[in-house]
All heavy atoms as TSV, in Angstrom:
chain	resi	resn	atom	element	x	y	z
A	1	MET	N	N	97.950	102.140	100.736
A	1	MET	CA	C	97.490	101.104	99.835
A	1	MET	C	C	98.232	99.825	100.141
A	1	MET	O	O	99.400	99.844	100.573
A	1	MET	CB	C	97.707	101.491	98.382
A	1	MET	CG	C	97.189	102.812	97.953
A	1	MET	SD	S	95.470	103.332	98.085
A	1	MET	CE	C	94.461	102.018	98.469
A	2	LYS	N	N	97.594	98.758	99.922
A	2	LYS	CA	C	98.255	97.444	100.169
A	2	LYS	C	C	99.407	97.273	99.208
A	2	LYS	O	O	99.438	97.854	98.155
A	2	LYS	CB	C	97.247	96.277	99.918
A	2	LYS	CG	C	96.258	96.108	101.023
A	2	LYS	CD	C	95.369	94.894	100.774
A	2	LYS	CE	C	94.429	94.699	101.951
A	2	LYS	NZ	N	93.601	93.528	101.819
A	3	GLY	N	N	100.345	96.472	99.652
A	3	GLY	CA	C	101.429	96.124	98.745
A	3	GLY	C	C	102.813	96.570	99.165
A	3	GLY	O	O	103.799	96.169	98.575
A	4	ARG	N	N	102.898	97.379	100.225
A	4	ARG	CA	C	104.215	97.781	100.691
A	4	ARG	C	C	104.838	96.649	101.480
A	4	ARG	O	O	104.188	95.961	102.213
A	4	ARG	CB	C	104.097	99.048	101.508
A	4	ARG	CG	C	103.759	100.245	100.717
A	4	ARG	CD	C	103.673	101.522	101.566
A	4	ARG	NE	N	103.463	102.717	100.736
A	4	ARG	CZ	C	102.293	103.084	100.284
A	4	ARG	NH1	N	101.217	102.364	100.494
A	4	ARG	NH2	N	102.170	104.168	99.535
A	5	PRO	N	N	106.162	96.528	101.406
A	5	PRO	CA	C	106.833	95.482	102.175
A	5	PRO	C	C	106.761	95.723	103.643
A	5	PRO	O	O	106.706	96.917	104.113
A	5	PRO	CB	C	108.300	95.527	101.681
A	5	PRO	CG	C	108.426	96.771	100.922
A	5	PRO	CD	C	107.093	97.298	100.566
A	6	PRO	N	N	106.736	94.685	104.460
A	6	PRO	CA	C	106.658	94.834	105.941
A	6	PRO	C	C	107.758	95.776	106.496
A	6	PRO	O	O	107.491	96.521	107.435
A	6	PRO	CB	C	106.828	93.422	106.497
A	6	PRO	CG	C	106.361	92.550	105.368
A	6	PRO	CD	C	106.750	93.271	104.084
A	7	GLU	N	N	108.952	95.728	105.906
A	7	GLU	CA	C	110.023	96.568	106.409
A	7	GLU	C	C	109.692	98.059	106.202
A	7	GLU	O	O	110.025	98.831	107.075
A	7	GLU	CB	C	111.327	96.248	105.678
A	7	GLU	CG	C	111.790	94.819	105.874
A	7	GLU	CD	C	111.094	93.776	104.934
A	7	GLU	OE1	O	110.481	94.204	103.945
A	7	GLU	OE2	O	111.208	92.607	105.239
A	8	ALA	N	N	109.034	98.396	105.142
A	8	ALA	CA	C	108.642	99.793	104.878
A	8	ALA	C	C	107.578	100.235	105.867
A	8	ALA	O	O	107.585	101.347	106.378
A	8	ALA	CB	C	108.147	99.959	103.461
A	9	ILE	N	N	106.643	99.333	106.176
A	9	ILE	CA	C	105.589	99.644	107.154
A	9	ILE	C	C	106.204	99.830	108.550
A	9	ILE	O	O	105.842	100.789	109.247
A	9	ILE	CB	C	104.489	98.591	107.139
A	9	ILE	CG1	C	103.795	98.597	105.775
A	9	ILE	CG2	C	103.509	98.805	108.294
A	9	ILE	CD1	C	102.864	97.456	105.539
A	10	GLN	N	N	107.143	98.980	108.902
A	10	GLN	CA	C	107.828	99.120	110.186
A	10	GLN	C	C	108.541	100.432	110.278
A	10	GLN	O	O	108.485	101.141	111.300
A	10	GLN	CB	C	108.821	97.976	110.386
A	10	GLN	CG	C	108.257	96.800	111.112
A	10	GLN	CD	C	109.359	95.807	111.422
A	10	GLN	OE1	O	110.381	95.733	110.735
A	10	GLN	NE2	N	109.169	95.005	112.469
A	11	ALA	N	N	109.241	100.832	109.223
A	11	ALA	CA	C	109.992	102.117	109.226
A	11	ALA	C	C	108.992	103.259	109.396
A	11	ALA	O	O	109.286	104.240	110.080
A	11	ALA	CB	C	110.796	102.220	107.975
A	12	MET	N	N	107.881	103.197	108.677
A	12	MET	CA	C	106.912	104.246	108.738
A	12	MET	C	C	106.301	104.342	110.135
A	12	MET	O	O	106.172	105.464	110.696
A	12	MET	CB	C	105.772	103.981	107.703
A	12	MET	CG	C	104.732	105.088	107.637
A	12	MET	SD	S	103.271	104.794	108.672
A	12	MET	CE	C	102.676	103.220	108.221
A	13	THR	N	N	105.928	103.212	110.697
A	13	THR	CA	C	105.305	103.302	112.056
A	13	THR	C	C	106.290	103.793	113.090
A	13	THR	O	O	105.920	104.531	114.006
A	13	THR	CB	C	104.740	101.921	112.499
A	13	THR	OG1	O	105.762	100.926	112.482
A	13	THR	CG2	C	103.588	101.492	111.629
A	14	ARG	N	N	107.566	103.441	112.938
A	14	ARG	CA	C	108.589	103.969	113.856
A	14	ARG	C	C	108.699	105.474	113.717
A	14	ARG	O	O	108.697	106.235	114.736
A	14	ARG	CB	C	109.923	103.283	113.564
A	14	ARG	CG	C	110.986	103.567	114.585
A	14	ARG	CD	C	112.251	102.721	114.355
A	14	ARG	NE	N	111.939	101.287	114.566
A	14	ARG	CZ	C	111.957	100.354	113.608
A	14	ARG	NH1	N	112.314	100.650	112.412
A	14	ARG	NH2	N	111.696	99.078	113.928
A	15	ALA	N	N	108.779	105.978	112.473
A	15	ALA	CA	C	108.895	107.412	112.267
A	15	ALA	C	C	107.690	108.181	112.747
A	15	ALA	O	O	107.825	109.246	113.377
A	15	ALA	CB	C	109.172	107.667	110.787
A	16	VAL	N	N	106.493	107.660	112.460
A	16	VAL	CA	C	105.289	108.319	112.874
A	16	VAL	C	C	105.186	108.347	114.389
A	16	VAL	O	O	104.801	109.354	115.009
A	16	VAL	CB	C	104.045	107.626	112.231
A	16	VAL	CG1	C	102.747	108.075	112.894
A	16	VAL	CG2	C	103.998	107.871	110.755
A	17	SER	N	N	105.518	107.254	115.032
A	17	SER	CA	C	105.471	107.166	116.504
A	17	SER	C	C	106.374	108.253	117.129
A	17	SER	O	O	105.964	108.933	118.053
A	17	SER	CB	C	105.907	105.784	116.997
A	17	SER	OG	O	104.986	104.810	116.550
A	18	HIS	N	N	107.567	108.350	116.606
A	18	HIS	CA	C	108.503	109.356	117.160
A	18	HIS	C	C	108.017	110.780	116.877
A	18	HIS	O	O	108.145	111.654	117.754
A	18	HIS	CB	C	109.915	109.130	116.624
A	18	HIS	CG	C	110.587	108.019	117.273
A	18	HIS	ND1	N	111.183	108.098	118.525
A	18	HIS	CD2	C	110.778	106.704	116.886
A	18	HIS	CE1	C	111.684	106.901	118.860
A	18	HIS	NE2	N	111.442	106.054	117.886
A	19	ALA	N	N	107.429	111.005	115.688
A	19	ALA	CA	C	106.965	112.331	115.360
A	19	ALA	C	C	105.780	112.708	116.305
A	19	ALA	O	O	105.707	113.839	116.783
A	19	ALA	CB	C	106.464	112.400	113.933
A	20	ILE	N	N	104.905	111.783	116.574
A	20	ILE	CA	C	103.767	112.025	117.498
A	20	ILE	C	C	104.321	112.289	118.873
A	20	ILE	O	O	103.894	113.237	119.573
A	20	ILE	CB	C	102.776	110.860	117.463
A	20	ILE	CG1	C	102.055	110.840	116.106
A	20	ILE	CG2	C	101.749	111.001	118.614
A	20	ILE	CD1	C	101.235	109.563	115.907
A	21	ALA	N	N	105.197	111.439	119.364
A	21	ALA	CA	C	105.748	111.616	120.712
A	21	ALA	C	C	106.409	112.986	120.845
A	21	ALA	O	O	106.184	113.683	121.831
A	21	ALA	CB	C	106.731	110.504	121.020
A	22	ASP	N	N	107.162	113.375	119.849
A	22	ASP	CA	C	107.855	114.685	119.908
A	22	ASP	C	C	106.836	115.841	119.862
A	22	ASP	O	O	106.936	116.801	120.588
A	22	ASP	CB	C	108.823	114.840	118.724
A	22	ASP	CG	C	110.003	113.909	118.861
A	22	ASP	OD1	O	110.263	113.362	119.972
A	22	ASP	OD2	O	110.734	113.736	117.837
A	23	ALA	N	N	105.825	115.703	118.990
A	23	ALA	CA	C	104.833	116.766	118.823
A	23	ALA	C	C	103.985	117.046	120.051
A	23	ALA	O	O	103.654	118.212	120.319
A	23	ALA	CB	C	103.923	116.470	117.647
A	24	ILE	N	N	103.656	115.987	120.744
A	24	ILE	CA	C	102.784	116.196	121.944
A	24	ILE	C	C	103.547	115.978	123.267
A	24	ILE	O	O	102.953	115.914	124.292
A	24	ILE	CB	C	101.564	115.272	121.859
A	24	ILE	CG1	C	101.939	113.778	121.936
A	24	ILE	CG2	C	100.728	115.594	120.649
A	24	ILE	CD1	C	100.740	112.853	122.048
A	25	ASP	N	N	104.863	115.880	123.151
A	25	ASP	CA	C	105.744	115.726	124.349
A	25	ASP	C	C	105.239	114.536	125.204
A	25	ASP	O	O	105.013	114.688	126.393
A	25	ASP	CB	C	105.794	116.993	125.114
A	25	ASP	CG	C	106.935	116.992	126.130
A	25	ASP	OD1	O	107.948	116.301	125.905
A	25	ASP	OD2	O	106.791	117.663	127.162
A	26	ALA	N	N	105.103	113.406	124.570
A	26	ALA	CA	C	104.613	112.179	125.279
A	26	ALA	C	C	105.671	111.123	125.211
A	26	ALA	O	O	106.477	111.073	124.270
A	26	ALA	CB	C	103.342	111.667	124.599
A	27	PRO	N	N	105.709	110.261	126.218
A	27	PRO	CA	C	106.656	109.131	126.144
A	27	PRO	C	C	106.351	108.254	124.940
A	27	PRO	O	O	105.166	107.955	124.669
A	27	PRO	CB	C	106.405	108.397	127.459
A	27	PRO	CG	C	105.670	109.342	128.336
A	27	PRO	CD	C	104.910	110.251	127.459
A	28	ILE	N	N	107.359	107.817	124.239
A	28	ILE	CA	C	107.137	106.992	123.075
A	28	ILE	C	C	106.370	105.704	123.387
A	28	ILE	O	O	105.620	105.219	122.573
A	28	ILE	CB	C	108.510	106.656	122.366
A	28	ILE	CG1	C	108.318	106.016	121.005
A	28	ILE	CG2	C	109.389	105.750	123.233
A	28	ILE	CD1	C	107.838	106.893	119.934
A	29	GLU	N	N	106.545	105.224	124.605
A	29	GLU	CA	C	105.855	103.996	124.996
A	29	GLU	C	C	104.321	104.160	125.064
A	29	GLU	O	O	103.625	103.181	125.067
A	29	GLU	CB	C	106.334	103.535	126.391
A	29	GLU	CG	C	107.832	103.222	126.488
A	29	GLU	CD	C	108.683	104.486	126.666
A	29	GLU	OE1	O	108.140	105.545	127.102
A	29	GLU	OE2	O	109.853	104.434	126.326
A	30	THR	N	N	103.839	105.379	125.089
A	30	THR	CA	C	102.394	105.607	125.159
A	30	THR	C	C	101.767	105.822	123.763
A	30	THR	O	O	100.520	105.937	123.672
A	30	THR	CB	C	102.073	106.825	126.046
A	30	THR	OG1	O	102.598	108.013	125.435
A	30	THR	CG2	C	102.646	106.648	127.415
A	31	VAL	N	N	102.560	105.874	122.723
A	31	VAL	CA	C	102.070	106.125	121.367
A	31	VAL	C	C	101.691	104.826	120.719
A	31	VAL	O	O	102.389	103.841	120.754
A	31	VAL	CB	C	103.145	106.878	120.526
A	31	VAL	CG1	C	102.649	107.030	119.086
A	31	VAL	CG2	C	103.496	108.181	121.160
A	32	ARG	N	N	100.519	104.813	120.122
A	32	ARG	CA	C	100.010	103.638	119.406
A	32	ARG	C	C	99.767	104.035	117.933
A	32	ARG	O	O	99.190	105.088	117.681
A	32	ARG	CB	C	98.680	103.144	119.988
A	32	ARG	CG	C	98.753	102.799	121.484
A	32	ARG	CD	C	99.645	101.601	121.712
A	32	ARG	NE	N	99.630	101.180	123.142
A	32	ARG	CZ	C	100.503	101.559	124.033
A	32	ARG	NH1	N	101.502	102.384	123.684
A	32	ARG	NH2	N	100.486	101.134	125.256
A	33	VAL	N	N	100.197	103.219	117.025
A	33	VAL	CA	C	100.000	103.471	115.589
A	33	VAL	C	C	99.333	102.227	115.006
A	33	VAL	O	O	99.815	101.112	115.219
A	33	VAL	CB	C	101.306	103.748	114.857
A	33	VAL	CG1	C	101.133	103.881	113.352
A	33	VAL	CG2	C	101.968	105.023	115.414
A	34	MET	N	N	98.222	102.414	114.277
A	34	MET	CA	C	97.583	101.317	113.628
A	34	MET	C	C	97.642	101.528	112.114
A	34	MET	O	O	97.324	102.646	111.625
A	34	MET	CB	C	96.124	101.218	114.039
A	34	MET	CG	C	95.388	100.046	113.405
A	34	MET	SD	S	93.727	99.828	114.021
A	34	MET	CE	C	92.851	101.132	113.159
A	35	VAL	N	N	98.060	100.518	111.380
A	35	VAL	CA	C	98.126	100.600	109.953
A	35	VAL	C	C	96.924	99.912	109.349
A	35	VAL	O	O	96.650	98.764	109.669
A	35	VAL	CB	C	99.452	99.957	109.432
A	35	VAL	CG1	C	99.491	99.928	107.891
A	35	VAL	CG2	C	100.656	100.667	110.022
A	36	HIS	N	N	96.232	100.606	108.519
A	36	HIS	CA	C	95.036	100.059	107.877
A	36	HIS	C	C	95.324	100.122	106.371
A	36	HIS	O	O	95.243	101.146	105.710
A	36	HIS	CB	C	93.787	100.865	108.170
A	36	HIS	CG	C	92.568	100.346	107.540
A	36	HIS	ND1	N	91.826	99.348	108.088
A	36	HIS	CD2	C	91.954	100.724	106.410
A	36	HIS	CE1	C	90.802	99.105	107.301
A	36	HIS	NE2	N	90.869	99.913	106.249
A	37	GLU	N	N	95.706	98.971	105.798
A	37	GLU	CA	C	95.962	98.917	104.358
A	37	GLU	C	C	94.646	98.683	103.600
A	37	GLU	O	O	93.748	97.944	104.059
A	37	GLU	CB	C	96.895	97.780	104.039
A	37	GLU	CG	C	98.282	98.002	104.643
A	37	GLU	CD	C	99.241	96.920	104.232
A	37	GLU	OE1	O	99.125	95.845	104.790
A	37	GLU	OE2	O	100.090	97.178	103.352
A	38	MET	N	N	94.529	99.352	102.477
A	38	MET	CA	C	93.312	99.260	101.698
A	38	MET	C	C	93.652	98.828	100.262
A	38	MET	O	O	94.692	99.101	99.744
A	38	MET	CB	C	92.595	100.626	101.656
A	38	MET	CG	C	92.159	101.094	103.007
A	38	MET	SD	S	91.221	102.623	102.956
A	38	MET	CE	C	92.470	103.751	102.397
A	39	ASP	N	N	92.660	98.177	99.680
A	39	ASP	CA	C	92.780	97.827	98.234
A	39	ASP	C	C	92.473	99.076	97.422
A	39	ASP	O	O	91.764	99.994	97.886
A	39	ASP	CB	C	91.752	96.745	97.844
A	39	ASP	CG	C	92.084	95.398	98.488
A	39	ASP	OD1	O	93.296	95.034	98.473
A	39	ASP	OD2	O	91.161	94.721	98.965
A	40	ASP	N	N	92.978	99.133	96.193
A	40	ASP	CA	C	92.761	100.292	95.336
A	40	ASP	C	C	91.263	100.673	95.183
A	40	ASP	O	O	90.901	101.810	95.132
A	40	ASP	CB	C	93.360	100.037	93.935
A	40	ASP	CG	C	94.852	100.229	93.910
A	40	ASP	OD1	O	95.464	100.567	94.955
A	40	ASP	OD2	O	95.450	100.026	92.837
A	41	HIS	N	N	90.460	99.650	95.099
A	41	HIS	CA	C	89.012	99.959	94.837
A	41	HIS	C	C	88.313	100.526	96.068
A	41	HIS	O	O	87.158	100.947	95.973
A	41	HIS	CB	C	88.262	98.670	94.360
A	41	HIS	CG	C	88.083	97.669	95.483
A	41	HIS	ND1	N	89.076	96.717	95.758
A	41	HIS	CD2	C	87.073	97.422	96.322
A	41	HIS	CE1	C	88.633	95.990	96.770
A	41	HIS	NE2	N	87.439	96.364	97.079
A	42	GLN	N	N	89.017	100.640	97.186
A	42	GLN	CA	C	88.419	101.203	98.415
A	42	GLN	C	C	88.854	102.647	98.668
A	42	GLN	O	O	88.560	103.172	99.739
A	42	GLN	CB	C	88.823	100.347	99.611
A	42	GLN	CG	C	88.318	98.931	99.567
A	42	GLN	CD	C	88.878	98.109	100.676
A	42	GLN	OE1	O	90.057	97.992	100.839
A	42	GLN	NE2	N	87.973	97.490	101.467
A	43	TYR	N	N	89.536	103.282	97.734
A	43	TYR	CA	C	90.118	104.583	98.025
A	43	TYR	C	C	90.031	105.492	96.813
A	43	TYR	O	O	90.135	105.030	95.659
A	43	TYR	CB	C	91.609	104.382	98.381
A	43	TYR	CG	C	92.274	105.567	98.978
A	43	TYR	CD1	C	92.096	105.898	100.352
A	43	TYR	CD2	C	93.104	106.369	98.231
A	43	TYR	CE1	C	92.733	106.975	100.893
A	43	TYR	CE2	C	93.731	107.461	98.773
A	43	TYR	CZ	C	93.524	107.759	100.100
A	43	TYR	OH	O	94.157	108.856	100.634
A	44	ALA	N	N	89.752	106.766	97.048
A	44	ALA	CA	C	89.673	107.720	95.976
A	44	ALA	C	C	90.311	109.054	96.449
A	44	ALA	O	O	90.375	109.338	97.659
A	44	ALA	CB	C	88.255	107.992	95.576
A	45	VAL	N	N	90.774	109.831	95.509
A	45	VAL	CA	C	91.306	111.165	95.755
A	45	VAL	C	C	90.514	112.165	94.924
A	45	VAL	O	O	90.448	112.058	93.692
A	45	VAL	CB	C	92.843	111.233	95.367
A	45	VAL	CG1	C	93.328	112.672	95.569
A	45	VAL	CG2	C	93.665	110.273	96.180
A	46	GLY	N	N	89.839	113.069	95.610
A	46	GLY	CA	C	89.031	114.060	94.889
A	46	GLY	C	C	87.928	113.412	94.091
A	46	GLY	O	O	87.557	113.907	92.999
A	47	GLY	N	N	87.416	112.281	94.539
A	47	GLY	CA	C	86.333	111.582	93.854
A	47	GLY	C	C	86.800	110.683	92.701
A	47	GLY	O	O	86.029	110.097	92.046
A	48	VAL	N	N	88.135	110.612	92.539
A	48	VAL	CA	C	88.695	109.800	91.432
A	48	VAL	C	C	89.311	108.559	92.076
A	48	VAL	O	O	90.107	108.651	92.973
A	48	VAL	CB	C	89.773	110.593	90.668
A	48	VAL	CG1	C	90.361	109.720	89.554
A	48	VAL	CG2	C	89.160	111.869	90.105
A	49	PRO	N	N	88.902	107.353	91.601
A	49	PRO	CA	C	89.495	106.140	92.120
A	49	PRO	C	C	91.016	106.170	92.076
A	49	PRO	O	O	91.595	106.660	91.086
A	49	PRO	CB	C	88.920	105.013	91.252
A	49	PRO	CG	C	87.654	105.590	90.717
A	49	PRO	CD	C	87.919	107.053	90.535
A	50	ILE	N	N	91.663	105.710	93.115
A	50	ILE	CA	C	93.118	105.783	93.208
A	50	ILE	C	C	93.810	105.099	92.021
A	50	ILE	O	O	94.888	105.509	91.604
A	50	ILE	CB	C	93.635	105.292	94.557
A	50	ILE	CG1	C	95.118	105.712	94.785
A	50	ILE	CG2	C	93.473	103.801	94.736
A	50	ILE	CD1	C	95.334	107.180	94.920
A	51	ALA	N	N	93.186	104.035	91.494
A	51	ALA	CA	C	93.791	103.344	90.356
A	51	ALA	C	C	93.897	104.291	89.173
A	51	ALA	O	O	94.902	104.327	88.460
A	51	ALA	CB	C	92.978	102.126	89.952
A	52	GLU	N	N	92.886	105.179	88.985
A	52	GLU	CA	C	92.937	106.142	87.898
A	52	GLU	C	C	93.972	107.253	88.200
A	52	GLU	O	O	94.701	107.688	87.282
A	52	GLU	CB	C	91.567	106.798	87.692
A	52	GLU	CG	C	90.524	105.853	87.119
A	52	GLU	CD	C	89.167	106.514	86.968
A	52	GLU	OE1	O	89.112	107.748	86.808
A	52	GLU	OE2	O	88.156	105.797	87.008
A	53	VAL	N	N	94.069	107.652	89.461
A	53	VAL	CA	C	95.078	108.636	89.844
A	53	VAL	C	C	96.479	108.097	89.565
A	53	VAL	O	O	97.323	108.780	89.019
A	53	VAL	CB	C	94.927	109.004	91.326
A	53	VAL	CG1	C	96.062	109.893	91.810
A	53	VAL	CG2	C	93.545	109.680	91.602
A	54	LYS	N	N	96.736	106.850	89.920
A	54	LYS	CA	C	98.013	106.258	89.724
A	54	LYS	C	C	98.329	106.135	88.233
A	54	LYS	O	O	99.449	106.367	87.787
A	54	LYS	CB	C	98.082	104.829	90.345
A	54	LYS	CG	C	98.189	104.853	91.870
A	54	LYS	CD	C	98.204	103.448	92.431
A	54	LYS	CE	C	98.297	103.360	93.874
A	54	LYS	NZ	N	98.311	101.982	94.382
A	55	ALA	N	N	97.319	105.773	87.428
A	55	ALA	CA	C	97.512	105.655	85.997
A	55	ALA	C	C	97.873	106.995	85.396
A	55	ALA	O	O	98.752	107.071	84.531
A	55	ALA	CB	C	96.291	105.055	85.346
A	56	GLU	N	N	97.186	108.052	85.840
A	56	GLU	CA	C	97.467	109.403	85.306
A	56	GLU	C	C	98.874	109.821	85.694
A	56	GLU	O	O	99.623	110.415	84.882
A	56	GLU	CB	C	96.446	110.374	85.813
A	56	GLU	CG	C	96.693	111.842	85.409
A	56	GLU	CD	C	96.649	112.035	83.889
A	56	GLU	OE1	O	96.001	111.231	83.163
A	56	GLU	OE2	O	97.298	112.982	83.431
A	57	ARG	N	N	99.289	109.549	86.936
A	57	ARG	CA	C	100.649	109.889	87.369
A	57	ARG	C	C	101.684	109.138	86.537
A	57	ARG	O	O	102.700	109.743	86.149
A	57	ARG	CB	C	100.830	109.536	88.846
A	57	ARG	CG	C	100.099	110.469	89.790
A	57	ARG	CD	C	100.256	109.987	91.240
A	57	ARG	NE	N	99.483	110.795	92.158
A	57	ARG	CZ	C	99.195	110.454	93.401
A	57	ARG	NH1	N	99.642	109.319	93.878
A	57	ARG	NH2	N	98.473	111.232	94.145
A	58	ALA	N	N	101.424	107.888	86.182
A	58	ALA	CA	C	102.342	107.113	85.376
A	58	ALA	C	C	102.439	107.704	83.974
A	58	ALA	O	O	103.534	107.792	83.393
A	58	ALA	CB	C	101.887	105.675	85.327
A	59	ARG	N	N	101.288	108.111	83.421
A	59	ARG	CA	C	101.268	108.726	82.078
A	59	ARG	C	C	102.124	109.991	82.089
A	59	ARG	O	O	102.905	110.245	81.160
A	59	ARG	CB	C	99.856	109.025	81.627
A	59	ARG	CG	C	99.120	107.851	81.053
A	59	ARG	CD	C	97.863	108.240	80.326
A	59	ARG	NE	N	96.824	108.786	81.259
A	59	ARG	CZ	C	96.011	108.055	81.970
A	59	ARG	NH1	N	96.025	106.766	81.856
A	59	ARG	NH2	N	95.091	108.645	82.771
A	60	ARG	N	N	101.959	110.817	83.166
A	60	ARG	CA	C	102.722	112.074	83.235
A	60	ARG	C	C	104.211	111.785	83.370
A	60	ARG	O	O	105.041	112.501	82.783
A	60	ARG	CB	C	102.266	112.890	84.405
A	60	ARG	CG	C	100.876	113.494	84.181
A	60	ARG	CD	C	100.493	114.331	85.364
A	60	ARG	NE	N	99.120	114.770	85.234
A	60	ARG	CZ	C	98.460	115.359	86.223
A	60	ARG	NH1	N	98.994	115.547	87.415
A	60	ARG	NH2	N	97.195	115.720	86.044
A	61	ALA	N	N	104.588	110.780	84.135
A	61	ALA	CA	C	105.986	110.444	84.358
A	61	ALA	C	C	106.636	109.956	83.095
A	61	ALA	O	O	107.845	110.203	82.846
A	61	ALA	CB	C	106.100	109.412	85.453
A	62	ASP	N	N	105.826	109.278	82.209
A	62	ASP	CA	C	106.375	108.735	80.965
A	62	ASP	C	C	106.513	109.846	79.933
A	62	ASP	O	O	107.132	109.658	78.890
A	62	ASP	CB	C	105.472	107.642	80.456
A	62	ASP	CG	C	105.555	106.359	81.275
A	62	ASP	OD1	O	106.573	106.245	82.042
A	62	ASP	OD2	O	104.656	105.535	81.200
A	63	GLY	N	N	105.924	111.014	80.217
A	63	GLY	CA	C	106.077	112.156	79.315
A	63	GLY	C	C	105.060	112.209	78.305
A	63	GLY	O	O	104.937	112.707	77.282
């Protein structure tokens, strides 16, 4: 989802790149990672809009 800081995205792409390189025994220089950020209204989990999923998770966390 959109909204993560650039530093977090960089850390994620670095970790994913290394995991892929290790998993397929490929040189890190050959691994490509593309980040596609989406708005909440473009994503759903189990048919439920992600905004509703996040709201339910927040309700559960609040007890």
